[in-house]
C-alpha positions as CSV (number, residue, x, y, z in Angstrom):
1,M,-197.4,84.0,94.9
2,K,-199.8,85.0,97.8
3,L,-201.4,82.3,99.8
4,F,-205.0,83.0,98.8
5,S,-204.4,84.1,95.2
6,N,-205.6,80.8,93.7
7,I,-208.2,79.5,96.1
8,R,-210.2,77.5,93.6
9,G,-207.3,75.8,91.9
10,D,-205.5,75.1,95.2
11,A,-208.7,73.6,96.7
12,F,-209.2,71.3,93.8
13,G,-205.5,70.4,93.7
14,G,-205.3,69.8,97.4
15,I,-208.4,67.7,97.6
16,T,-207.4,65.6,94.7
17,A,-203.8,65.1,96.1
18,G,-205.3,64.2,99.5
19,I,-207.5,61.5,97.9
20,V,-204.5,60.1,96.0
21,A,-202.5,60.1,99.2
22,L,-205.1,58.1,101.2
23,P,-204.5,54.6,100.0
24,L,-200.7,55.1,100.0
25,A,-200.7,56.6,103.5
26,L,-202.6,53.5,104.8
27,A,-200.4,51.1,102.9
28,F,-197.1,52.7,104.1
29,G,-198.4,52.7,107.7
30,V,-199.1,49.0,107.5
31,S,-195.8,48.3,105.8
32,S,-193.9,50.3,108.5
33,G,-195.1,48.1,111.3
34,L,-197.0,50.8,113.2
35,G,-200.3,50.3,111.5
36,P,-202.5,52.3,109.1
37,S,-203.2,55.1,111.5
38,A,-199.5,55.9,111.7
39,G,-199.4,56.4,108.0
40,L,-202.5,58.5,108.0
41,Y,-201.3,60.7,110.9
42,G,-197.9,61.2,109.1
43,A,-199.7,62.2,105.9
44,I,-201.9,64.7,107.7
45,F,-199.3,66.6,109.7
46,I,-196.4,66.4,107.3
47,S,-198.6,67.6,104.3
48,F,-200.0,70.5,106.3
49,F,-196.9,71.8,108.1
50,A,-194.3,71.1,105.3
51,A,-196.5,73.1,103.0
52,L,-197.0,75.9,105.5
53,F,-193.3,76.4,106.3
54,G,-191.7,74.8,103.2
55,G,-190.0,76.4,100.2
56,T,-191.8,74.7,97.3
57,N,-195.2,76.2,96.7
58,T,-196.8,73.2,95.0
59,Q,-195.2,70.4,97.0
60,I,-197.4,67.7,98.6
61,S,-195.6,65.8,101.3
62,G,-196.3,62.6,103.2
63,P,-195.0,59.1,103.8
64,T,-193.0,57.9,100.8
65,A,-191.6,54.5,99.8
66,P,-187.9,55.3,100.7
67,M,-188.8,56.9,104.0
68,T,-191.1,54.0,104.9
69,A,-188.5,51.4,104.0
70,V,-185.9,53.0,106.4
71,S,-188.6,53.6,109.0
72,M,-189.5,49.9,108.8
73,V,-185.9,48.9,109.7
74,I,-185.8,51.3,112.7
75,I,-189.2,50.2,114.0
76,A,-188.4,46.5,113.7
77,G,-185.1,47.0,115.5
78,I,-186.6,49.0,118.4
79,I,-189.5,46.7,118.8
80,A,-187.2,43.7,119.0
81,A,-185.2,45.4,121.7
82,N,-188.4,46.0,123.7
83,D,-189.5,42.3,123.9
84,G,-191.7,42.6,120.8
85,D,-194.1,45.1,122.6
86,V,-195.1,47.8,120.2
87,E,-196.6,50.0,122.9
88,K,-193.5,49.7,125.0
89,A,-191.2,50.6,122.0
90,L,-193.4,53.4,120.6
91,P,-191.9,56.3,122.6
92,A,-188.4,55.4,121.5
93,I,-189.5,54.9,117.9
94,L,-191.3,58.3,117.8
95,T,-188.3,60.0,119.5
96,V,-186.0,58.8,116.7
97,F,-188.5,60.1,114.1
98,L,-188.7,63.4,116.0
99,L,-184.9,63.6,116.1
100,A,-184.8,63.1,112.4
101,G,-187.2,66.0,111.9
102,L,-185.1,68.2,114.1
103,M,-182.0,67.3,112.2
104,Q,-183.8,68.3,109.0
105,I,-184.6,71.7,110.5
106,G,-180.9,71.9,111.4
107,L,-179.8,71.1,107.9
108,G,-182.0,73.8,106.5
109,A,-181.0,76.4,109.2
110,L,-177.3,75.7,108.4
111,G,-177.9,76.3,104.7
112,L,-176.9,72.8,103.7
113,G,-179.9,72.2,101.3
114,K,-177.9,73.3,98.3
115,Y,-175.3,70.5,98.9
116,I,-177.7,67.6,98.9
117,R,-177.5,67.5,95.1
118,Y,-173.8,66.4,95.3
119,I,-174.8,62.9,96.4
120,P,-173.7,60.6,93.5
121,Y,-176.4,59.3,91.2
122,P,-175.2,55.6,91.4
123,V,-175.8,55.7,95.2
124,V,-179.3,57.1,94.8
125,S,-180.1,54.7,91.9
126,G,-179.0,51.6,93.9
127,F,-180.9,52.8,96.9
128,M,-184.1,53.5,95.1
129,T,-184.0,50.1,93.2
130,A,-183.3,48.4,96.5
131,I,-186.4,50.1,98.0
132,G,-188.5,48.7,95.2
133,V,-187.0,45.2,95.6
134,I,-187.6,45.3,99.4
135,I,-191.2,46.4,99.1
136,L,-191.9,43.8,96.4
137,I,-190.5,40.9,98.3
138,T,-191.8,41.8,101.8
139,Q,-195.3,42.2,100.4
140,I,-195.4,38.6,99.1
141,L,-196.4,37.2,102.5
142,P,-199.4,39.5,103.1
143,A,-200.4,39.2,99.4
144,V,-200.8,35.4,99.8
145,G,-202.4,35.7,103.2
146,Y,-199.5,34.2,105.3
147,Y,-198.6,35.7,108.6
148,P,-195.8,33.9,110.5
149,K,-197.1,34.9,113.9
150,E,-200.4,33.0,113.2
151,D,-198.7,29.8,112.0
152,Q,-198.8,27.8,115.2
153,E,-196.4,25.1,113.9
154,Y,-193.9,27.7,112.9
155,V,-194.3,29.6,116.2
156,N,-193.8,26.5,118.3
157,K,-190.3,26.1,116.9
158,F,-189.3,29.2,118.8
159,K,-190.6,28.2,122.2
160,P,-187.2,27.0,123.5
161,K,-185.5,30.2,122.4
162,A,-188.5,32.2,123.9
163,E,-187.9,30.6,127.3
164,S,-184.2,31.4,127.1
165,V,-185.0,35.1,126.3
166,I,-187.5,35.3,129.2
167,L,-185.0,33.8,131.6
168,K,-182.4,36.2,130.4
169,N,-184.8,39.1,131.0
170,I,-185.4,37.8,134.5
171,L,-181.7,37.7,135.2
172,E,-181.2,41.2,133.9
173,E,-184.1,42.5,136.1
174,E,-182.4,40.9,139.1
175,A,-179.1,42.4,138.2
176,D,-180.7,45.9,138.0
177,E,-182.3,45.3,141.4
178,G,-178.9,44.3,142.9
179,I,-180.0,40.7,143.6
180,L,-177.1,38.2,143.6
181,V,-178.5,35.4,141.6
182,L,-176.0,32.7,142.7
183,E,-176.7,33.5,146.4
184,D,-180.4,33.7,146.0
185,F,-181.3,31.4,143.2
186,K,-184.7,30.8,144.8
187,E,-185.8,34.2,143.8
188,T,-185.0,33.5,140.2
189,I,-186.9,30.2,140.4
190,R,-189.9,32.0,141.9
191,R,-190.0,34.6,139.1
192,A,-189.6,31.9,136.5
193,E,-192.5,30.0,137.9
194,L,-194.7,33.1,137.4
195,V,-194.1,32.9,133.6
196,T,-197.2,31.5,131.9
197,E,-197.7,29.7,128.7
198,A,-199.2,32.9,127.3
199,D,-196.0,34.7,128.1
200,I,-193.9,32.1,126.3
201,L,-196.4,32.1,123.3
202,K,-196.2,35.9,123.0
203,E,-192.4,35.8,123.0
204,S,-192.4,32.9,120.5
205,K,-194.6,34.9,118.2
206,T,-192.3,37.9,118.5
207,L,-189.3,35.8,117.6
208,A,-191.1,34.1,114.7
209,A,-192.1,37.5,113.3
210,K,-188.6,38.8,113.6
211,E,-187.1,35.7,111.9
212,A,-189.5,36.1,109.0
213,S,-189.1,39.9,108.6
214,G,-187.2,41.6,105.7
215,V,-186.1,40.1,102.5
216,L,-184.1,37.2,103.9
217,G,-186.8,36.4,106.4
218,T,-189.4,36.2,103.5
219,F,-187.1,33.8,101.7
220,K,-186.8,31.6,104.9
221,V,-190.6,31.2,105.2
222,F,-191.5,31.3,101.5
223,G,-192.0,27.5,101.4
224,R,-194.3,27.6,104.4
225,A,-196.2,30.5,102.8
226,L,-196.9,28.5,99.7
227,K,-198.2,25.6,101.8
228,N,-200.5,27.9,103.7
229,I,-201.6,30.2,100.9
230,S,-205.0,31.9,101.0
231,L,-206.6,31.9,97.6
232,L,-209.0,34.7,98.6
233,E,-206.1,37.0,99.7
234,V,-204.2,36.3,96.5
235,L,-207.3,37.2,94.4
236,L,-207.8,40.4,96.3
237,A,-204.1,41.4,95.8
238,L,-204.1,40.5,92.1
239,G,-207.4,42.3,91.5
240,T,-205.9,45.4,93.1
241,I,-202.8,45.2,90.9
242,L,-204.8,44.6,87.7
243,I,-207.1,47.6,88.4
244,I,-204.2,49.9,89.2
245,Y,-202.5,49.2,85.9
246,G,-205.6,48.6,83.9
247,F,-207.6,51.7,84.9
248,K,-204.7,54.0,83.9
249,R,-205.2,52.8,80.3
250,I,-208.8,54.1,80.5
251,T,-208.2,57.4,82.1
252,K,-205.7,59.2,84.4
253,A,-208.3,61.8,85.5
254,I,-209.2,59.6,88.5
255,P,-206.3,58.0,90.6
256,S,-206.3,54.3,89.7
257,T,-204.9,53.4,93.2
258,L,-208.0,54.9,94.8
259,V,-210.3,53.1,92.3
260,A,-208.6,49.8,93.1
261,L,-208.9,50.5,96.9
262,L,-212.7,51.3,96.6
263,V,-213.6,48.5,94.2
264,M,-211.7,45.6,95.9
265,S,-212.7,46.7,99.4
266,G,-216.3,47.1,98.2
267,I,-216.3,43.6,96.8
268,A,-214.8,42.1,99.9
269,V,-217.3,43.9,102.2
270,G,-220.3,43.7,99.9
271,F,-220.1,40.0,99.4
272,G,-219.3,39.3,103.0
273,L,-216.0,37.6,102.2
274,D,-214.0,36.1,105.0
275,Y,-210.9,38.3,104.5
276,R,-208.3,39.8,106.8
277,P,-208.9,43.5,107.4
278,I,-206.2,46.0,108.3
279,E,-205.7,47.1,111.9
280,E,-208.5,49.3,113.4
281,I,-208.0,53.0,112.8
282,P,-208.7,55.0,116.0
283,S,-211.6,57.4,115.6
284,G,-211.3,61.1,116.7
285,F,-208.7,63.7,116.4
286,P,-205.1,62.4,116.7
287,M,-203.6,63.0,120.2
288,P,-200.0,63.9,121.0
289,N,-197.8,61.2,122.5
290,I,-196.6,62.8,125.7
291,E,-194.6,59.7,126.4
292,I,-192.0,61.0,124.0
293,I,-191.1,63.6,126.6
294,T,-192.0,61.9,129.9
295,Q,-190.2,58.6,129.0
296,F,-187.3,60.1,127.2
297,K,-184.0,58.4,127.8
298,L,-180.9,59.4,125.9
299,S,-179.5,55.9,126.2
300,S,-182.5,54.4,124.3
301,I,-181.9,56.5,121.2
302,T,-178.1,56.9,121.2
303,P,-177.7,53.7,119.0
304,Y,-180.1,55.3,116.5
305,I,-178.6,58.8,116.1
306,F,-176.8,57.8,112.9
307,T,-180.0,56.1,111.6
308,A,-182.0,59.3,112.4
309,L,-179.4,61.4,110.5
310,T,-179.7,59.0,107.5
311,L,-183.5,59.3,107.7
312,A,-183.1,63.1,107.7
313,L,-180.8,63.1,104.8
314,L,-182.9,60.7,102.8
315,G,-186.0,62.9,103.4
316,A,-184.0,65.9,102.3
317,I,-182.9,64.2,99.1
318,D,-186.4,62.8,98.4
319,S,-188.0,66.2,99.0
320,L,-185.6,68.3,97.0
321,L,-185.7,65.9,94.0
322,T,-189.5,66.4,94.0
323,S,-189.0,70.2,94.3
324,V,-186.9,70.1,91.1
325,V,-189.8,68.2,89.4
326,A,-192.3,70.8,90.6
327,D,-190.0,73.7,89.4
328,N,-189.8,72.1,85.9
329,M,-193.6,71.9,85.7
330,T,-194.4,75.3,87.1
331,K,-191.4,77.3,85.8
332,T,-190.6,78.5,89.3
333,K,-187.6,78.2,91.7
334,H,-187.9,76.5,95.1
335,K,-185.9,77.5,98.2
336,P,-184.0,74.4,99.2
337,N,-183.0,75.4,102.8
338,K,-186.5,76.7,103.6
339,E,-187.9,73.4,102.2
340,L,-185.7,71.4,104.5
341,V,-186.9,73.5,107.5
342,G,-190.6,72.9,106.4
343,Q,-190.0,69.2,106.0
344,G,-188.3,69.0,109.4
345,I,-191.2,70.8,111.1
346,G,-193.7,68.5,109.4
347,N,-191.8,65.4,110.5
348,T,-191.3,66.7,114.0
349,I,-195.0,67.4,114.6
350,G,-195.9,64.2,112.8
351,A,-193.8,62.2,115.2
352,I,-195.3,63.9,118.2
353,F,-198.8,62.7,117.0
354,G,-197.6,59.2,116.2
355,G,-197.1,59.5,112.5
356,I,-194.3,57.9,110.4
357,P,-191.9,60.3,108.7
358,G,-192.3,61.4,105.1
359,A,-191.0,63.7,102.4
360,G,-192.0,65.5,99.3
361,A,-194.0,63.0,97.2
362,T,-193.5,63.2,93.4
363,I,-196.8,61.6,92.2
364,R,-198.9,63.6,94.7
365,T,-197.1,66.8,93.8
366,V,-197.6,66.2,90.0
367,V,-201.3,65.5,90.6
368,N,-201.7,68.7,92.7
369,I,-200.1,70.8,89.9
370,Q,-202.1,69.2,87.1
371,S,-205.3,69.8,89.2
372,G,-204.7,73.5,89.5
373,G,-202.6,73.8,92.7
374,K,-200.2,76.8,92.6
375,T,-199.5,77.9,96.2
376,R,-198.7,76.4,99.6
377,L,-202.4,76.4,100.4
378,S,-202.9,73.3,98.2
379,G,-200.6,71.2,100.4
380,M,-202.3,72.4,103.5
381,I,-205.7,71.6,102.1
382,A,-204.4,68.1,101.2
383,G,-203.6,67.6,104.9
384,V,-207.0,68.9,106.1
385,M,-208.7,66.6,103.5
386,L,-207.0,63.5,105.0
387,L,-208.0,64.7,108.5
388,V,-211.6,65.0,107.4
389,I,-211.5,61.5,106.0
390,L,-210.0,60.2,109.3
391,L,-212.7,61.8,111.4
392,A,-215.6,60.9,109.1
393,L,-214.5,57.5,107.7
394,G,-212.1,56.1,110.2
395,P,-214.3,53.1,111.1
396,V,-215.1,52.4,107.5
397,A,-211.4,52.5,106.5
398,S,-210.6,49.9,109.1
399,K,-212.5,47.4,107.0
400,I,-210.1,47.6,104.1
401,P,-208.6,44.2,103.3
402,A,-204.9,43.9,104.2
403,A,-204.3,42.1,100.8
404,V,-205.5,45.1,99.0
405,L,-202.9,47.3,100.6
406,A,-200.3,44.7,99.8
407,G,-201.3,44.9,96.2
408,I,-201.0,48.7,96.2
409,L,-197.5,48.4,97.8
410,I,-196.4,45.9,95.1
411,T,-197.2,48.5,92.4
412,V,-195.4,51.1,94.4
413,G,-192.4,48.8,94.6
414,I,-192.4,48.3,90.9
415,G,-192.8,52.0,90.2
416,V,-190.1,53.2,92.6
417,M,-187.2,51.3,91.0
418,D,-184.7,53.3,88.9
419,Y,-185.1,51.8,85.5
420,K,-183.0,54.5,83.9
421,G,-180.1,53.5,86.0
422,L,-180.7,49.8,85.3
423,K,-180.9,50.3,81.5
424,A,-177.5,52.1,81.6
425,I,-175.6,49.2,83.1
426,P,-174.5,47.6,79.7
427,V,-173.6,50.9,78.0
428,L,-171.5,52.7,80.7
429,P,-167.7,52.6,80.1
430,K,-166.0,49.8,81.9
431,D,-163.2,51.6,83.7
432,I,-162.3,49.1,86.5
433,K,-161.2,45.5,86.5
434,L,-162.2,42.9,89.2
435,G,-160.3,39.8,88.3
436,P,-161.5,38.6,84.9
437,L,-164.5,40.9,85.1
438,K,-164.6,44.5,83.7
439,L,-167.1,46.9,85.2
440,S,-168.1,50.5,85.2
441,S,-167.3,52.1,88.5
442,E,-170.8,53.7,88.5
443,V,-172.3,50.3,88.0
444,L,-170.2,48.8,90.8
445,I,-171.4,51.5,93.2
446,M,-175.0,51.0,92.2
447,L,-174.8,47.2,92.6
448,V,-173.0,47.4,96.0
449,V,-175.7,49.8,97.4
450,L,-178.5,47.7,95.8
451,T,-177.2,44.4,97.2
452,L,-176.3,45.7,100.7
453,S,-179.5,47.6,101.0
454,T,-181.6,44.6,100.0
455,F,-179.9,41.9,102.0
456,W,-178.3,43.7,104.9
457,N,-178.9,47.3,106.0
458,L,-180.3,50.3,104.2
459,V,-178.5,52.8,106.3
460,Y,-175.0,51.3,106.2
461,A,-175.4,50.5,102.5
462,V,-175.8,54.2,101.7
463,G,-172.8,55.1,103.9
464,I,-170.6,52.5,102.2
465,G,-171.8,53.6,98.8
466,L,-170.9,57.2,99.5
467,V,-167.4,56.2,100.7
468,I,-166.8,54.0,97.6
469,A,-168.1,56.8,95.3
470,S,-165.9,59.4,97.1
471,L,-162.8,57.2,96.8
472,M,-163.4,56.5,93.2
473,F,-164.0,60.1,92.5
474,M,-160.7,61.1,94.2
475,K,-158.8,58.4,92.2
476,K,-160.2,59.7,88.9
477,L,-159.5,63.3,89.9
478,G,-156.0,62.3,90.9
479,D,-155.4,60.4,87.7
480,L,-156.6,63.3,85.6
481,T,-154.5,65.8,87.5
482,A,-151.4,63.6,87.5
483,Q,-151.7,63.2,83.7
484,R,-151.3,67.0,83.4
485,S,-148.5,67.2,85.9
486,D,-144.8,66.6,85.5
487,V,-144.5,65.3,89.0
488,K,-144.5,61.7,88.0
489,K,-142.1,62.0,85.0
490,L,-139.1,61.8,87.2
491,G,-136.6,60.6,84.7
492,E,-137.6,62.9,81.9
493,E,-136.6,66.4,83.1
494,K,-136.4,68.7,80.1
495,A,-134.8,72.1,80.5
496,W,-137.0,75.2,80.6
497,A,-136.3,78.2,78.5
498,D,-134.5,80.1,81.3
499,E,-132.2,77.2,82.0
500,V,-130.4,77.3,78.6
501,D,-127.5,79.4,79.9
502,F,-127.0,77.2,83.1
503,P,-123.2,76.6,83.5
504,V,-122.4,73.3,81.6
505,K,-119.6,72.5,84.0
506,L,-122.0,72.4,87.0
507,K,-124.7,70.1,85.4
508,E,-123.2,67.0,87.0
509,E,-123.2,68.6,90.4
510,V,-126.7,70.2,90.1
511,F,-130.0,68.3,89.4
512,I,-132.9,70.4,88.4
513,K,-136.4,69.1,89.3
514,H,-139.6,70.7,87.8
515,I,-143.0,70.3,89.4
516,K,-145.9,71.4,87.3
517,G,-149.3,71.0,88.9
518,P,-150.4,70.3,92.5
519,L,-148.6,68.0,94.8
520,F,-151.4,66.0,96.3
521,F,-152.4,62.5,97.3
522,G,-152.6,61.4,93.6
523,S,-149.0,62.3,92.8
524,T,-147.1,61.7,96.1
525,S,-146.0,58.2,95.4
526,D,-144.2,59.3,92.3
527,F,-142.7,62.3,94.0
528,Q,-141.4,60.2,96.9
529,S,-139.1,58.3,94.5
530,L,-137.2,61.6,93.7
531,A,-134.2,60.7,95.8
532,A,-133.6,57.6,93.7
533,Q,-133.7,59.5,90.5
534,I,-130.9,61.9,91.4
535,P,-127.5,61.1,89.7
536,H,-124.8,60.1,92.2
537,T,-122.7,63.0,91.0
538,A,-125.2,65.6,92.2
539,S,-124.6,67.4,95.5
540,T,-127.4,70.0,95.0
541,V,-131.0,69.7,93.9
542,V,-133.0,72.6,92.6
543,I,-136.7,72.2,92.9
544,R,-138.7,74.6,90.7
545,L,-142.1,75.3,92.3
546,G,-143.5,78.2,90.3
547,R,-146.1,75.9,88.7
548,M,-147.1,74.1,91.9
549,Q,-150.1,76.1,92.9
550,Y,-151.4,73.8,95.6
551,M,-150.1,71.2,98.1
552,D,-152.4,69.1,100.3
553,Q,-151.4,67.3,103.5
554,S,-150.4,64.1,101.7
555,G,-148.1,66.2,99.4
556,L,-146.8,68.1,102.4
557,Y,-145.6,65.0,104.2
558,A,-144.3,63.5,100.9
559,M,-142.1,66.6,100.5
560,E,-140.9,66.3,104.1
561,D,-139.9,62.7,103.6
562,V,-138.0,63.5,100.4
563,L,-136.1,66.4,102.0
564,Q,-135.2,64.3,105.0
565,E,-133.9,61.6,102.7
566,L,-131.8,64.1,100.7
567,R,-130.3,65.6,103.8
568,K,-129.4,62.1,105.0
569,N,-127.5,61.7,101.7
570,N,-125.8,65.1,102.2
571,V,-127.6,66.7,99.3
572,Q,-128.6,70.3,99.7
573,V,-131.9,71.5,98.3
574,L,-132.8,74.9,96.8
575,F,-136.4,76.1,96.2
576,V,-137.2,78.4,93.3
577,D,-140.4,80.6,93.1
578,L,-142.2,79.0,96.0
579,L,-145.9,80.1,95.9
580,K,-148.0,81.3,98.8
581,Q,-150.1,78.3,99.7
582,P,-147.3,75.6,99.6
583,K,-145.0,78.0,101.5
584,Y,-147.7,78.4,104.2
585,M,-148.2,74.6,104.5
586,M,-144.4,74.0,104.8
587,E,-144.0,76.7,107.4
588,R,-146.7,75.0,109.5
589,I,-144.6,71.9,110.1
590,D,-141.3,73.7,110.0
591,I,-140.0,72.3,106.8
592,I,-139.1,76.0,106.4
593,P,-136.7,76.7,108.0
594,D,-135.6,73.4,109.6
595,L,-135.1,71.5,106.3
596,I,-135.0,74.4,103.9
597,P,-133.3,77.5,105.3
598,R,-134.9,80.8,104.1
599,E,-131.7,81.7,102.3
600,H,-132.2,78.6,100.1
601,I,-135.5,79.9,98.8
602,F,-135.2,82.1,95.6
603,K,-137.7,84.3,93.8
604,N,-136.5,83.2,90.4
605,F,-134.1,80.9,88.6
606,K,-131.7,83.7,87.8
607,E,-131.0,84.4,91.5
608,C,-130.7,80.7,92.2
609,T,-128.1,80.3,89.4
610,Q,-126.0,83.2,90.7
611,W,-126.0,81.5,94.2
612,I,-125.0,78.2,92.7
613,K,-122.1,79.8,90.7
614,I,-120.7,81.1,94.0
615,N,-121.4,78.2,96.4
616,V,-121.3,75.0,94.3
617,K,-117.9,73.8,93.0
618,D,-117.1,71.8,89.9
619,K,-115.8,68.4,91.2
620,Y,-115.7,66.6,87.8
């Protein structure tokens, strides 16, 4: 569809989607740790450029819950590595986001978009539910008005450790400058004396915030939060949640999230309540962060390359799943690789301007379609709409209560969980046993990813989940294939039709082995016991390979081991009807001709029988 073929519908859809995106962009920005402006900048640039260059006409992109949760981990880690200084850490943070965007462009350019759908559902389910749990738990503290950095009693506990960190930094500075500390300890003392109480307090606050971050950190300070609860902040958060869920029952024509944001912020400002506002949103057009280029150091982002790749893959999954939803609603077909390129361009430009990364957003896309959006113009208008709000209402938006955004995020956390996957836990077939406990393998993968994501690391959890899912899939595939193969039925060799006329007098000297089905990792252990199955009277083994279409590397080395064992026992081996792929594999490592001479390979059993009659003598 042409870009300007549906101007009225696209304008209304884009404006509506932009309004819906506003509170979420602000909330995700605050949650990420970079502030509301980062969420707004991300929404503006990703929405515009992902729509312009993407492959889904009606997609509305911007910061999403999964992308924000992973970004939060990245941001916290880099800030902690930079002495808790956000400004100092910002170039490295945005460089990682930019790298993730470039990786997405690469995924699309390489045509890998169509393979994203092969990521197992249990991994996605566990990850999405974990995202919901993380958002819910980490928003408890701002919802009750407790901020660890502002709890002086709690911060004071970290002063000894803060002094230790500061001293360590001094020693590292001296090492970089080539100063021998033990020879010139006076210089260390001089620098230490320059450290002020303000420096120690700042480092203590950084350590306190780090200790209280994440799910485990929230649990650690939960008791203190209850003792320092702010009733006003709780009421603002609860009011927001009630309006979001309650207003949906009245009408869905107006986004309930926006209504909650306006009503609760209006009450807080109108009545002059003593609430905590969000961080100030800078006025004016967003400016590019040149520091990304001028302060770029490969060493500063090397530890985060895998994390950036995970962020890129997550954004790809998130976007393409939303593309499928859009296809179902509009009866169209998206272009997955083009969509990844568009998302990558949007995230790359968003990072340059200081925005957090994003992806295709399902709710915003649905709102756009329902409001009349049909072409890429709608997504571009949504981005422009957010830019207009930033330029016109930036100072006003800075007065939004932090507790209101916490309330919005709590509803996001509840909504993002995969309830379909959770409901399926008791009904899925229990195909594995862990001690006395029986579980479904899909449920096990989902629970592993959910637990590790929630309490340890989102990035590693997905990787571990993929490995477990792949191993379980290979085992199931191996079991199913082995069931249809004669490889493992070593003691039950039944004669095939063309073996009826085999000389009776040579049956004690010749053992005939049939292989039906591939020789691969799932059947190698059974095949390797072949030598033990051969009668002691046999001096010759015929291996019939006409039904072994495929051999993997595991099967190849299993064959080599068996042949070496038989040669050691002075048993000669004959191959019958060896197919192309297994022959190629055995020639690569010289099984043919070192262990099996070419004259011992026969096209059919008849030729093999004739050779046996001439070369094998009846000893019994």
